[in-house]
N, C-alpha and C positions, 0 to 999 in steps of 0.2 A: 597476210599481216598488215595490222592497222597500227598508226604510228602518230602520236598526239608530239607536234614538233613548238616549240615553246619559244621562243627570239623575235625580241626587238626592235633590231635592225632588218626592216624590211627587203631589202635586196639582197642579205646572206636567209635570209628564213626559206628565201621566195628560190634562190639557187640551191638550197637544201631540198627542198622540196620537190623543184625536178628535179634532182640525182636521182633521189625515191623512186616518185613517180617511175624514171626509167626501168628500174630495181622492179618493179611491181605493186610496191606496196602502196598501198591508201593510204593519203597524211592528211591530218588535219591540222592544220597552219595557224597560230596563234599568238597574238604583237604581246601580250600581258601576260601575270600572273593571275589573277584573281580572273579572268574568264577562263584559263585553264582549270584552276580548283574546281569553276561550277561546270566542266565539261567532266572532269574526274568526279566530281561529288555525284550529281544526277543517275552516274550510270549511264546515262542514253545510249552510251554504244562502248563498246570492249576492247580496247586497247591490251597490243602484247608488247610493244615499247615504247619509251618517249625519248624525250630528247629535250633539257631544261634548261635554257641559257642561264647562266649563277643572278648578273643582277638584268631584276625584270622592274616594271612599271607595277605596282600594288602588290602584289605576293610574290616575292622572290625565290630563283629557281631553289636554295636553298628550304627556304619555309616551303614547298609543295612536296622536296623529298620528306621533311621532318612529321609533313601530315597526311605521306601517305604512307609511311610506318608505324607512325600512332597504331595507324587502322589493319598493321598487318596486314599494306598491299604489298600483295610483292611484285609489283609490274617493275619490269628494268628499268634501269634509269642514265641515261649518259648525261654526265652536265659538261655544258661545255662554259668557256669562261677565258676570261684573257688574264684573270689569276693564275700564276706560273711555280707562287715560294710553294714548299714543301708543306707549312704550315696552313693553306688554303687548300689545299689536297686534301689534307686529314680531314680537312676540316667536311668539308662537300663528303668524303666515304663515312664519314662516324655519321652523317645527317641522311645517310640513306645509298647515294649514290651510288649505282655499281660500276661504273667507267667514267673516267673525267678525260676531257680532251682540250687543249690551250691553243684558244687562236694566235693567228691563221692556224690553218688545219686545212691538209687537202682533201679533195674529196674522196679519191680510194682508201685517204686511213678513215675516213667517216663512216664507209662503208666496212668495214671489214674490220674496224669495232663494236659493228651493232652483228655481223658477223661471228663475230666471239660471243656476243653476250647472247646471240640465240644457243650457242653450243653449249653454254654453263647455266642456261635455262630450257633444258631440256623438254617441260612443262610448254615452252612455246611456239615450239613446230619442229617435230621428228625429221628426217632427211626425208619423207618422203608420207603421204600419207592414202589408205586402201583403203578398196571398200568393196566387198568382193570381188568380182575380174577387175575393175575400175581404181586407177592409180593418178592419183597426183606426184609429178615427182620434182621437187622445188628447188632445187639444183639446175634443172633445164625447161624449168615450165612447164612443162609438158606433159601432155594425158596418153592414156593411155589402156588401150585395154588387151586384156590375158588371156588367149583363150584355150586352152587345154592340153594343149601340143607343147606352148610355153613362147605360143606365138604374137609377137606384141603388135595393137593395133592402134598409130596412134593421131591421135584427134588433135588435130590446128587449131587451136581458143587463141580467140584476143585477151589481151590482161583483163577486160574484165570479166570476159566470157569465164577464165579461170580461177578467177575471184567466188564469180557466182558457183560456181560448180565445189570450190572449196566448199564456201560452207553451206548446201546444202548436206555435202558428205561428213562435215559433223554435225551434223543434227537428222541422220538417217532414220527413213519411217517419222520421222516427227514432225508434225504441223508448222509451220513458219510467213508469218505474214508478207504481204507487201511491203506494210513498216518496216519491219523487223530486218528484211533480207536492205530495205535504202539507207533507213540509222546503220547500218553493219558495211555494205561496201561503194556506199559514197560518202562524200566527202562533207564536211557538216556546211559546207557554203556553196558543195554546187547544184547548180541550177538544173534540178532533174524535174524533167516531167509530169505529170500523175501516171502516166502510161509508160514510166522508162523500164519498169521490172519487169512487166507484163511484153515488151520486148526484147528486154535484155535473156529473158526465157524461150520468146521462140523461135531464138537467134540458136540461142546454145541447143536447140529440140532438134531446128534442123542437122545439126555436126554431129549428135547423138543417134539418129534419125541412117545416118548413112555408112554404120558400121552396124545397126535393125539392135538398135534402145529406145526405141522411137515411147516410149510407157515409162522411161527412167524415171523422168522426172512428172510428180502426177499433178492436176492444176483439182484444185477443190475446188469449186466456182462460191465466190463468198465469203470468202475462209484465206483461204492462202495454199500452199506449196508442199509437196513432198515428195520424197528421192524415198520412190518406191521401191523397199531390196527384193520384196518378191513377183518384178516383172519377170517376160520370160523373153525372152531375144533373139530378134528375130533371126 
């Protein structure tokens, strides 16, 4: 899950980002609406949720919503604002926001609102992602293989390994490049080294090898990687 968070109060933005990171979200924090629109307009990465503050330098959160909907972009948007009048809420929803959260708010409520958006927008993510006998469980952030007897073998993975495997599973049998992977599962301003993707793939492979899935992720030298569904489990 990748979130575009647009909040011009640095302390609040950092606190929200920290909370979302703890819940396994990849978060790009932006402090103004102009930069946010550049991210959205460039298609540089694919967001699954957006959180917009109403009042922003440059382009307002309200205007960001309007621009998205004019392009028929269905990206779910949660609007944050100190405006609590009914007419303001109506204006935000009419502009294209999917939900509305008045400041100040608790982080638990914010997370609950995001979960509700996910339930109302099934295209975001199902309860789990399954390819062959490999399953990602979003509720527990766990990975497991299931054999023909129905027994589960749990694979203990880090947050980044979970996100990496999720990306591969959403692109089965497709060649994906290092840049595509890095753009999607590392934050925009992350200081990632040139070999960070290769290093993370190696770590994930080691864990998959422990349950006999050494060849599940295939390296195509000079091109990229592929989740090879024709692998033979050892």
